[in-house]
N, C-alpha and C positions, 0 to 999 in steps of 0.2 A: 414519350415519358411522359411526365406528366412534373410541372414544378414540383408542387409536393410531394410526388418521391422518392424528385433525387434529395432532396435537402430532405428530405427520413434517412437516405440514403449516405450522403455523407456528415450526418451526424452519427449511425450505427457505423462504419468504420472512425471518426473522432474517439467516439467511445473506447472502442477496442482498443486503436491503438492506446489514447491516454492509460488503460488500466496495465495493458502488456510491456507499459513504457519499463518501468520500474522492472518486470521479470527477466525481460531481453537484457537487460543491460546486466543484471546479474549470472544470464545465461553468458553473453559475450567475457566479461570481466572473468569469469568462473569460481564465483565468489565462493568461498566457504560455508552459508547457509544461504543461500539461491532457494535449496528447497520452501525453508520457511517464510524466503522472500513472492515464493514462487505463490505461499497458500494468501497471504498480505492483501496481494494482489491486487483482486478483486472486494473488499471491505476501500480500499482509497473513491470505491466508487458514494462512498457516504463523509470521507473527508481528505481534503486540497493536502491538508498539514501531514498526514500518513506517506502520500504519496509523494510528497517533497519528502520525507524523512525516509520513504522506501529507496526514491530514484539518490538519493544521498549513498547513501549505505550501496544501495547496491552498484554504487560509480564508484566506492571508493576499492571495495572487493577487497582490501587489505581487515590482518586479522589479530588490531590490536587491540582491541575492544574490550578487553580483561573484564570490564563490568559488565559491560551490559552480555559476554558471553555468561558470566557468571552468574548471574539473575534469570537471565535465559533457562539455562543447563536447572535452576531453584524450583523453575516455575514452571520448567517439563518435571523434572522428580515428583512436584506435590498437585503434579494433576491440578494446577490451578492458570498457565499459560491463555485456555482459549479466554477465560474469566478477563485479564488481562485485557488480554488483548478488546473485547470487546467495551470493557470500561477506556483505553485512549481510544475507539470508532467513537463514540457514545459524547466522549468532550469534547472530538472534535469536530461533526456533528453539532451538537448544542452551542461549540463556537462557532460556526459557520447559519446556525437560526436567529443566534441572536441576534444582526444586524437587522433585521431582516423585523424579529418583531417590532418593532422602538418605532 
């Protein structure tokens, strides 16, 4: 195998571990909102801040987040949850790109 292929495979494995860390943490802790964490995990490619937030949320495994639960339930009821998630990803992406533009 060529060194470039080995590097590409290593980067792909690192990317998969990075993306699945919050989902695996939610699975291990049996988090009540693990399905939502599974769905949000691929979006962490665009925002490191989202990855940190998802990992922290998945590791807590607690359901004492009453405000967040009410907000998510309200967004689900009005079908605005995808819009809110998209906005969070865009804010995270913009925050990541700002230092590069300077």
